[in-house]
PyMOL Python script that loads the backbone (N, CA, C, O; Angstrom):
from pymol import cmd

cmd.read_pdbstr("""\
ATOM      1  N   VAL A   1      23.337 -13.146  40.915  1.00  0.00           N
ATOM      2  CA  VAL A   1      24.530 -12.920  40.187  1.00  0.00           C
ATOM      3  C   VAL A   1      25.675 -13.319  40.903  1.00  0.00           C
ATOM      4  O   VAL A   1      25.773 -12.989  42.085  1.00  0.00           O
ATOM      5  N   ALA A   2      26.651 -14.054  40.295  1.00  0.00           N
ATOM      6  CA  ALA A   2      27.927 -14.587  40.932  1.00  0.00           C
ATOM      7  C   ALA A   2      29.046 -14.632  39.819  1.00  0.00           C
ATOM      8  O   ALA A   2      28.920 -14.775  38.603  1.00  0.00           O
ATOM      9  N   ALA A   3      30.140 -14.475  40.565  1.00  0.00           N
ATOM     10  CA  ALA A   3      31.265 -14.494  39.661  1.00  0.00           C
ATOM     11  C   ALA A   3      31.922 -15.908  39.765  1.00  0.00           C
ATOM     12  O   ALA A   3      32.033 -16.454  40.862  1.00  0.00           O
ATOM     13  N   GLU A   4      32.373 -16.517  38.564  1.00  0.00           N
ATOM     14  CA  GLU A   4      32.938 -17.802  38.504  1.00  0.00           C
ATOM     15  C   GLU A   4      34.204 -17.743  37.820  1.00  0.00           C
ATOM     16  O   GLU A   4      34.232 -17.980  36.613  1.00  0.00           O
ATOM     17  N   GLY A   5      35.332 -17.432  38.497  1.00  0.00           N
ATOM     18  CA  GLY A   5      36.531 -17.316  37.782  1.00  0.00           C
ATOM     19  C   GLY A   5      36.553 -15.968  37.275  1.00  0.00           C
ATOM     20  O   GLY A   5      35.570 -15.238  37.399  1.00  0.00           O
ATOM     21  N   GLU A   6      37.714 -15.560  36.658  1.00  0.00           N
ATOM     22  CA  GLU A   6      38.042 -14.239  36.449  1.00  0.00           C
ATOM     23  C   GLU A   6      37.301 -13.820  34.975  1.00  0.00           C
ATOM     24  O   GLU A   6      37.522 -14.503  33.976  1.00  0.00           O
ATOM     25  N   GLY A   7      36.507 -12.775  34.934  1.00  0.00           N
ATOM     26  CA  GLY A   7      35.642 -12.469  33.828  1.00  0.00           C
ATOM     27  C   GLY A   7      34.528 -13.366  33.424  1.00  0.00           C
ATOM     28  O   GLY A   7      34.015 -13.272  32.308  1.00  0.00           O
ATOM     29  N   ILE A   8      34.125 -14.278  34.353  1.00  0.00           N
ATOM     30  CA  ILE A   8      32.849 -15.161  34.048  1.00  0.00           C
ATOM     31  C   ILE A   8      32.046 -14.804  35.130  1.00  0.00           C
ATOM     32  O   ILE A   8      32.371 -14.860  36.316  1.00  0.00           O
ATOM     33  N   VAL A   9      30.772 -14.361  34.574  1.00  0.00           N
ATOM     34  CA  VAL A   9      29.702 -14.010  35.599  1.00  0.00           C
ATOM     35  C   VAL A   9      28.484 -14.516  35.081  1.00  0.00           C
ATOM     36  O   VAL A   9      28.170 -14.337  33.905  1.00  0.00           O
ATOM     37  N   VAL A  10      27.705 -15.203  35.973  1.00  0.00           N
ATOM     38  CA  VAL A  10      26.535 -16.005  35.731  1.00  0.00           C
ATOM     39  C   VAL A  10      25.420 -15.507  36.547  1.00  0.00           C
ATOM     40  O   VAL A  10      25.679 -15.065  37.667  1.00  0.00           O
ATOM     41  N   ALA A  11      24.285 -15.525  36.145  1.00  0.00           N
ATOM     42  CA  ALA A  11      23.041 -15.330  36.947  1.00  0.00           C
ATOM     43  C   ALA A  11      22.384 -16.792  37.209  1.00  0.00           C
ATOM     44  O   ALA A  11      22.664 -17.778  36.528  1.00  0.00           O
ATOM     45  N   TYR A  12      21.552 -16.789  38.196  1.00  0.00           N
ATOM     46  CA  TYR A  12      20.875 -18.058  38.472  1.00  0.00           C
ATOM     47  C   TYR A  12      19.309 -17.839  38.298  1.00  0.00           C
ATOM     48  O   TYR A  12      18.708 -17.018  38.990  1.00  0.00           O
ATOM     49  N   ASP A  13      18.667 -18.643  37.307  1.00  0.00           N
ATOM     50  CA  ASP A  13      17.265 -18.473  37.065  1.00  0.00           C
ATOM     51  C   ASP A  13      16.618 -19.362  37.888  1.00  0.00           C
ATOM     52  O   ASP A  13      16.585 -20.537  37.521  1.00  0.00           O
ATOM     53  N   TYR A  14      16.045 -19.018  39.027  1.00  0.00           N
ATOM     54  CA  TYR A  14      15.397 -19.898  40.009  1.00  0.00           C
ATOM     55  C   TYR A  14      14.065 -20.398  39.497  1.00  0.00           C
ATOM     56  O   TYR A  14      13.582 -21.430  39.962  1.00  0.00           O
ATOM     57  N   GLY A  15      13.446 -19.687  38.535  1.00  0.00           N
ATOM     58  CA  GLY A  15      12.180 -20.157  37.929  1.00  0.00           C
ATOM     59  C   GLY A  15      12.509 -21.442  37.022  1.00  0.00           C
ATOM     60  O   GLY A  15      11.730 -22.384  36.876  1.00  0.00           O
ATOM     61  N   ALA A  16      13.637 -21.349  36.502  1.00  0.00           N
ATOM     62  CA  ALA A  16      13.969 -22.502  35.436  1.00  0.00           C
ATOM     63  C   ALA A  16      14.952 -23.480  36.258  1.00  0.00           C
ATOM     64  O   ALA A  16      15.197 -24.578  35.758  1.00  0.00           O
ATOM     65  N   ASP A  17      15.525 -23.131  37.497  1.00  0.00           N
ATOM     66  CA  ASP A  17      16.422 -23.777  38.249  1.00  0.00           C
ATOM     67  C   ASP A  17      17.802 -24.131  37.347  1.00  0.00           C
ATOM     68  O   ASP A  17      18.295 -25.247  37.183  1.00  0.00           O
ATOM     69  N   ARG A  18      18.197 -23.054  36.900  1.00  0.00           N
ATOM     70  CA  ARG A  18      19.385 -23.411  36.107  1.00  0.00           C
ATOM     71  C   ARG A  18      20.270 -21.887  36.016  1.00  0.00           C
ATOM     72  O   ARG A  18      19.738 -20.804  36.261  1.00  0.00           O
ATOM     73  N   LYS A  19      21.610 -22.041  35.643  1.00  0.00           N
ATOM     74  CA  LYS A  19      22.352 -20.811  35.529  1.00  0.00           C
ATOM     75  C   LYS A  19      22.023 -20.351  34.096  1.00  0.00           C
ATOM     76  O   LYS A  19      21.657 -21.121  33.208  1.00  0.00           O
ATOM     77  N   THR A  20      22.179 -19.099  33.964  1.00  0.00           N
ATOM     78  CA  THR A  20      21.880 -18.371  32.635  1.00  0.00           C
ATOM     79  C   THR A  20      22.855 -17.282  32.571  1.00  0.00           C
ATOM     80  O   THR A  20      23.270 -16.742  33.597  1.00  0.00           O
ATOM     81  N   THR A  21      23.272 -16.910  31.277  1.00  0.00           N
ATOM     82  CA  THR A  21      24.179 -15.910  31.162  1.00  0.00           C
ATOM     83  C   THR A  21      23.527 -14.553  31.108  1.00  0.00           C
ATOM     84  O   THR A  21      22.417 -14.384  30.601  1.00  0.00           O
ATOM     85  N   LEU A  22      24.275 -13.553  31.665  1.00  0.00           N
ATOM     86  CA  LEU A  22      23.928 -12.304  31.827  1.00  0.00           C
ATOM     87  C   LEU A  22      23.713 -11.529  30.369  1.00  0.00           C
ATOM     88  O   LEU A  22      24.408 -11.926  29.434  1.00  0.00           O
ATOM     89  N   PRO A  23      22.860 -10.535  30.160  1.00  0.00           N
ATOM     90  CA  PRO A  23      22.618  -9.801  29.070  1.00  0.00           C
ATOM     91  C   PRO A  23      24.042  -9.076  28.741  1.00  0.00           C
ATOM     92  O   PRO A  23      24.707  -8.659  29.689  1.00  0.00           O
ATOM     93  N   ALA A  24      24.434  -8.949  27.636  1.00  0.00           N
ATOM     94  CA  ALA A  24      25.656  -8.323  27.124  1.00  0.00           C
ATOM     95  C   ALA A  24      25.997  -7.029  27.751  1.00  0.00           C
ATOM     96  O   ALA A  24      27.143  -6.724  28.081  1.00  0.00           O
ATOM     97  N   ASP A  25      24.794  -6.165  27.924  1.00  0.00           N
ATOM     98  CA  ASP A  25      25.073  -4.892  28.440  1.00  0.00           C
ATOM     99  C   ASP A  25      25.394  -4.843  29.901  1.00  0.00           C
ATOM    100  O   ASP A  25      26.149  -4.012  30.406  1.00  0.00           O
ATOM    101  N   ILE A  26      24.751  -5.813  30.556  1.00  0.00           N
ATOM    102  CA  ILE A  26      25.060  -6.118  32.014  1.00  0.00           C
ATOM    103  C   ILE A  26      26.595  -6.445  32.362  1.00  0.00           C
ATOM    104  O   ILE A  26      27.276  -5.933  33.250  1.00  0.00           O
ATOM    105  N   ARG A  27      26.975  -7.471  31.395  1.00  0.00           N
ATOM    106  CA  ARG A  27      28.268  -7.894  31.428  1.00  0.00           C
ATOM    107  C   ARG A  27      29.332  -6.925  31.177  1.00  0.00           C
ATOM    108  O   ARG A  27      30.389  -6.899  31.808  1.00  0.00           O
ATOM    109  N   HIS A  28      28.958  -5.990  30.065  1.00  0.00           N
ATOM    110  CA  HIS A  28      29.800  -4.894  29.789  1.00  0.00           C
ATOM    111  C   HIS A  28      29.946  -3.995  31.076  1.00  0.00           C
ATOM    112  O   HIS A  28      31.070  -3.704  31.483  1.00  0.00           O
ATOM    113  N   ARG A  29      29.023  -3.640  31.595  1.00  0.00           N
ATOM    114  CA  ARG A  29      29.065  -2.664  32.731  1.00  0.00           C
ATOM    115  C   ARG A  29      29.779  -3.413  33.914  1.00  0.00           C
ATOM    116  O   ARG A  29      30.540  -2.696  34.565  1.00  0.00           O
ATOM    117  N   ILE A  30      29.686  -4.576  34.267  1.00  0.00           N
ATOM    118  CA  ILE A  30      30.526  -5.257  35.265  1.00  0.00           C
ATOM    119  C   ILE A  30      31.920  -5.214  34.876  1.00  0.00           C
ATOM    120  O   ILE A  30      32.733  -4.891  35.743  1.00  0.00           O
ATOM    121  N   ALA A  31      32.364  -5.514  33.594  1.00  0.00           N
ATOM    122  CA  ALA A  31      33.604  -5.566  32.990  1.00  0.00           C
ATOM    123  C   ALA A  31      34.227  -4.168  33.267  1.00  0.00           C
ATOM    124  O   ALA A  31      35.360  -4.087  33.742  1.00  0.00           O
ATOM    125  N   THR A  32      33.509  -3.104  32.980  1.00  0.00           N
ATOM    126  CA  THR A  32      33.866  -1.659  33.152  1.00  0.00           C
ATOM    127  C   THR A  32      34.277  -1.608  34.496  1.00  0.00           C
ATOM    128  O   THR A  32      35.454  -1.375  34.771  1.00  0.00           O
ATOM    129  N   ILE A  33      33.397  -1.810  35.389  1.00  0.00           N
ATOM    130  CA  ILE A  33      33.766  -1.631  36.980  1.00  0.00           C
ATOM    131  C   ILE A  33      34.857  -2.328  37.391  1.00  0.00           C
ATOM    132  O   ILE A  33      35.719  -1.810  38.101  1.00  0.00           O
ATOM    133  N   GLU A  34      34.913  -3.655  36.946  1.00  0.00           N
ATOM    134  CA  GLU A  34      36.033  -4.424  37.404  1.00  0.00           C
ATOM    135  C   GLU A  34      37.289  -4.235  36.636  1.00  0.00           C
ATOM    136  O   GLU A  34      38.313  -4.693  37.143  1.00  0.00           O
ATOM    137  N   GLY A  35      37.369  -3.632  35.492  1.00  0.00           N
ATOM    138  CA  GLY A  35      38.541  -3.299  34.711  1.00  0.00           C
ATOM    139  C   GLY A  35      39.115  -4.515  33.902  1.00  0.00           C
ATOM    140  O   GLY A  35      40.316  -4.730  33.737  1.00  0.00           O
ATOM    141  N   TRP A  36      38.124  -5.249  33.441  1.00  0.00           N
ATOM    142  CA  TRP A  36      38.471  -6.549  32.637  1.00  0.00           C
ATOM    143  C   TRP A  36      38.934  -6.142  31.432  1.00  0.00           C
ATOM    144  O   TRP A  36      39.283  -6.972  30.593  1.00  0.00           O
TER     145      TRP A  36
END
""", "prot")
cmd.dss("prot")
cmd.show_as("cartoon", "prot")
cmd.util.cbc("prot")
cmd.orient("prot")
């Protein structure tokens, strides 16, 4: 999981060798912690 810019968080799917978006519930939890 990595931050790419403000409010943009991605996960890397090593099995598929590509970036993938995080599920909405996880994005929401990160946003709450970060205060976005």
